[in-house]
N, C-alpha and C positions, 0 to 999 in steps of 0.2 A: 866385508865391504860388498855392496851390491850396486852394480852399474845401473843407472836409471835413465840414461840418455836414449835418443832415438837412432843414433848413427851406427852404433856397433852391435854386432850379434855375438852370442857366445856359442852358437851352433852352426855348423857347416854341413850342407848336403853334398856328398861326393858320390859320383857314379863310377863304377868299376870300368876300366878300359878293356872290356871283354873282346871287342873287335876293333881296337885302336889300330889305325894305319893311315897312310897318306890318303887324303881326300881330294880327288881330282875336281870335284864340284866346287869346293870352297877355295881351292888353289887359284881359281880364276882371278880373284881379287886379293888374295892373301899371299903376298910375295915372301912371307917368312916360312912358308912350307917348302920342303925339298923332297923330291922323289928319291927314295932309297933303292938300291939294287943289291943283288947277290945276298950274301950272308947277313948284311945289315937289315935288309927288308924282311928276312925270315925271322930275325930275332927281336925286331922292334916291339912286337906285342908282348913278348916275355919281359923285356926290359921295362915297358910301361906298367905292367902288372906289379913288378918288383918295386918300382918307384911309388906306385899307388899305395902299396902296403906300408912302405917306409914313411910316406907322407902322413898316413893315418896314425902310425905309431908316434911320430914326432908331435903331431897336433894334440893327440890325447895326453901325451906326457907333459905337454905345456898347459894342460887343464882346459882344453877346448873340446866341446862336444862334437862328435862326428856322426852323422846319419849316413849309413852306407846303403847304396842302391845297387843290387846285382840284378842281372837279367839274363835270359837265355838268348844266345846268339841266333838271330833270324837269318832267313835266306838273304835278305837285303841287309847289307852291313850298315852300321851307324858309327863310322870311324871317329866322329867328334863328340860322342856321347859323354865324354869326360867334362864337357862344358855345359852343364845344365842351366847355368846362369843366363844363357842366351835365350832359352825358351820358356823359362819360368822365373818369376820373382815373387818373394813372400814378404809381406809388409807388417810393420808394427801393429797395425789395426786388426790383423787377421785376414786381410785381403790377399788373394793370390791372383796373379796376372799371367796369362799364357800369351806368347808372342808369335807373330808370323815370321817364319824363317826363310832366308834367301835360297838355300840349297834344298833340293827335294829330298835328299837322303837325311837331312837334318830334321825335316818335318816328321819323320818316323819316330824321332825321340819323344815327341809330345804324346805319343800313344801310351807312354809309360806313366802318364799323370795319375791314373788310378793306383799304381804302385806307390807313387810319392804320397798320395792321400793316405794310404794305409800306414806308411812309415811315420808320417806326421802325427796321425792319431795314436799310434803305438808309443810315440815319444811325447804324448800329451800336449801337442800343439793344436790350437783351435783355428779352423778355417771359418771365418765369418761370411766371406763372400768370394766368388770366383768371377773374374772378368776375362773372357776369351777374345783377344784382339785378332785372332786368325780370320774371323769372318767380317772384320771391319774394313771398309774401303775396297779397292780393286785388288786383283791378284798380284800386282807388281808393287804393292806397298808393304815394305818390310821394316821390322824393328826388332832387333835382337837383344832384348833384355839389358842387363848391365854390362854387355859388351858395347852396345850402342849408346847407353845412357849411364852417366855417372851421377849418382844421387847425393846431394847434400841434404839429407833428411832433416837435420836440425834447423836449417835456414830455408827449407822448402824450395830449393833450387835444383833444376836438372841441367846438367852440362852435356852437350852432344855435338860431335863432329859429323856433319851431314855426309852421307855416302849412299851407295846402292843398298846398304843394309840398314840405313837409318833415315827413315822418311819423316819429313817435317810435320805432315798432317797427323801421323800416328803419334809423334811426340806430344802434340797438343792434346790428343786424347788422353794420354797418360797423365799429363799435367792436370787436366780437369778431373780425371778420375781420382787422383791423390789429393786434389785441392791445393796444389802447390802454387807458389807466387809467380815464378817465372821460369823460362827456359833460356839458357845461354847457348846459342848455336853459333857454329863457326865452321870453317873449312880447314882441312889439314892434309899434308902430303908428306911422303917419305923422302929420303935423300935422292931417290931416283925420280921424284916428281909424281909418283903414283899416289892416288887417293888413299888415305888411311882408312882401312875397312872397318875398324872398331875403335871407338873412343878410348876404351881402356888400355889400348896400346900406348897412348901418350899421356893419360891422365888417371890419377888415383886420388881419392879424397877420403881423409880420415876425419876424426872428430875435430881436431884443431890444426891439422896440417894437410897440405896438398902437394903432390908430386906432379910436375908437368914438364913436357918437352915443348916449350914455347916456340922453339925454332921450327917445329913442324907446322906452325900456323904462319903461312907466308904473308898474309895480309896484315900489315902493321897495325891498322886500326882495330881489326878483330883481335889480334894478339894482345894489344894494350887493354882492350875491353875485358877479355878473359882474365888477364893477370890482375887487373884492378878489382874485378868482381871477387876473385879468389882471395886476394890479399885483405879485403875488408873483414873476412871472417877466419882466415887460416894463415899459418906460416907457410909460405910458398917455397918449395925446393925445386929449382929449375934444373933439369937435366939436359945434357947435350944429345944431339941426334945419335951419336955413337952409343951413348949409354942406353938410349931408347931401343935402337935397332939391333945392336950386338949383344947387349946384356939384359934387355927387357926390364929396365929399372922403372919404367912407368907402370908396370903391371904388378901392384902389390895389394894387400888386403889387411886393413886394421880390424882386429876383432878384440874381444875381451874374454879373459879366462874365468874359471869358476871362482877365483879369489877377487874378481873385479879389477884385475890388472890388465891394461891394454897390451896387446901383442900385435906386432906387425909381421904378417906372414909374407914371405917372398922367396923366390927361387934362389938357389945357391949362386946361380949366374948373376942375378940382379945384385945380390949381396956383394959379390966380387966387383961388380961394375960401379958401385957407389964409391965416391971418394971418402977418405977418413972424416973429413969435415962434414960431409953429408950424413954419414953414419952417426956422428955425434948429434946432429940436428934431429935425426929420426929417433934416436934413443930417448930423446926428451919426450917423445910421444908414445913410447911403448918398448917392450922387449923385442928385439929382432929375432925372428925365427926363420933362418934360412933352411930351405928344403931342397935336396938334390933332385 
């Protein structure tokens, strides 16, 4: 069986957590980060590397291709390098888009694009065009890839929660660049009332299902608009604020393995956070692959 849709990939790019640590620059608006001290702070990098290796092992065992990017640690740390989806997106057509990042130390990550190009070529991927949005607009206009935007590739819709990291004008540029039909924009906040920094904290879209924390969308009209739009094309699994914030159930990724079988990749935390009823609903859309 060969998957022929536009929504799911069979290949994931993963960046080694060479200098993974607390990032003071992104902690400004990411309330889910916590500064570690003492022994925890000293061992966090080793733990991250161990989890990275285990994640690759489990993904490959499930039949998913993994492209691994390693790099030399520079004088300036890139503690969030494990999230390349924020600075680069690679599309069905062969288009590659580079994005303007909010934190200055995250902008250093984009300097590794030549390494990514080499890896893609090595794995027989073809880049037909590259669009660099870092030079578009003013210096305070940010858009952080599939952290900021959740793509419904099949129906050509982009969902985005507006924040300091998700600029509306830049969203329009991506919509026009991809030739998509519409952007569904809304505002969202955590249980503390703080603006949600990335859309993928509260929303995940697969081929035929969507996971959303609708409670994070305070405006009732916006909430109904988003839910109505999603439900026209997907089975909607609505999670609670606790499931979103404590277990990160909104942050999952549906892919397809070498046999053409859909797989939903999620953290072990998210797996534990879903109810049994929700897990049954999710399994109708793919094998669940929880990763510690």
